[in-house]
RODO-2510 file (C-alpha; in nm, 4 decimals, decimal comma):
residues 88
     n   res          X          Y          Z
     1     m     4,2863    -3,2342     2,0605
     2     n     3,9986    -3,0559     2,2485
     3     p     3,6460    -3,2391     2,1786
     4     n     3,4914    -2,8872     2,2381
     5     d     3,6863    -2,7789     1,9112
     6     l     3,6839    -3,0696     1,7196
     7     s     3,2472    -3,0072     1,7435
     8     m     3,3034    -2,6685     1,6312
     9     h     3,4636    -2,7755     1,3177
    10     v     3,2326    -3,0907     1,2611
    11     l     2,9248    -2,8752     1,2615
    12     a     3,0748    -2,5816     1,0308
    13     a     3,1850    -2,8405     0,7626
    14     l     2,8560    -3,0139     0,7913
    15     a     2,6920    -2,6713     0,7390
    16     t     2,9219    -2,5787     0,4581
    17     a     2,8275    -2,8904     0,3001
    18     q     2,4446    -2,8993     0,3346
    19     f     2,4599    -2,5232     0,2578
    20     q     2,6201    -2,6129    -0,0922
    21     d     2,3387    -2,9078    -0,0926
    22     e     2,6556    -3,1814    -0,0681
    23     i     2,6228    -3,5364     0,0248
    24     v     2,8623    -3,6030     0,3482
    25     t     2,9699    -3,9176     0,4859
    26     l     3,1853    -4,0049     0,7740
    27     e     3,4762    -4,0821     0,5468
    28     t     3,4373    -3,7092     0,3645
    29     l     3,3812    -3,5622     0,7228
    30     v     3,7191    -3,7223     0,8045
    31     e     3,9272    -3,5553     0,5752
    32     r     3,7693    -3,2360     0,5923
    33     v     3,8162    -3,1513     0,9381
    34     h     4,1587    -3,3382     0,9399
    35     a     4,1066    -3,5130     1,2537
    36     r     4,0845    -3,9405     1,3431
    37     r     3,7420    -4,1552     1,2122
    38     a     3,7307    -4,2570     1,5581
    39     d     3,7075    -3,8921     1,7505
    40     v     3,5096    -3,7386     1,4443
    41     r     3,2602    -4,0830     1,4860
    42     q     3,2369    -4,0339     1,8481
    43     t     3,1538    -3,6427     1,8010
    44     v     2,8938    -3,6506     1,5208
    45     s     2,7284    -3,9176     1,8198
    46     a     2,7156    -3,6857     2,0655
    47     l     2,6031    -3,4153     1,8614
    48     h     2,3226    -3,6191     1,7416
    49     r     2,2516    -3,7136     2,1374
    50     a     2,2727    -3,2823     2,1417
    51     g     2,0142    -3,2827     1,8704
    52     l     2,2402    -3,0693     1,6648
    53     v     2,2938    -3,3722     1,3926
    54     d     2,1017    -3,6513     1,2230
    55     a     2,3718    -3,8973     1,2990
    56     l     2,1723    -4,1478     1,0243
    57     r     2,1086    -3,9167     0,7498
    58     m     2,4530    -3,7150     0,8187
    59     r     2,2490    -3,3892     0,8181
    60     l     2,2245    -3,0648     1,0482
    61     t     1,8800    -2,9946     1,2052
    62     l     1,7764    -2,6271     1,2392
    63     a     1,9321    -2,5475     1,5197
    64     g     2,2687    -2,7284     1,4341
    65     f     2,2549    -2,5604     1,1184
    66     a     2,2116    -2,2474     1,2796
    67     a     2,5040    -2,3112     1,4684
    68     g     2,7606    -2,4383     1,2033
    69     h     2,6717    -2,1444     0,9609
    70     a     2,7560    -1,9203     1,2276
    71     l     3,0544    -2,1125     1,2804
    72     a     3,1625    -2,1502     0,9501
    73     a     3,1413    -1,7772     0,8900
    74     a     3,3919    -1,6912     1,2411
    75     p     3,7632    -1,7896     1,2760
    76     m     3,8381    -2,1122     1,4812
    77     r     4,1137    -2,2103     1,6812
    78     p     4,2990    -2,4987     1,5102
    79     l     4,2205    -2,8837     1,6393
    80     r     4,6499    -2,9305     1,7297
    81     a     4,8694    -2,7187     1,9167
    82     r     5,1324    -2,6434     1,7183
    83     m     5,4856    -2,7962     1,8308
    84     v     5,7335    -2,5280     1,9185
    85     i     6,0590    -2,6063     1,9345
    86     a     6,2708    -2,4141     2,1579
    87     a     6,6535    -2,3714     2,0348
    88     a     6,9178    -2,4379     2,2603
***
């Protein structure tokens, strides 16, 4: 799992929830992006340090909301690569 891809999924999920005026916790965010709790927590912390997320309130900043809203409307790469099993 690529951390950059996960951060895009987290921003999009938070922007969608914030636009719909929903309360988001770490657990609900984990369920929405289908990633491990530790990875999501680390990503939210990195986005907080970058000034895109207020991690204490689990809300996006203005810059984070703009980025997340743009990402929510765009197709994103899947978090995990699909396994291809070749027939021998």
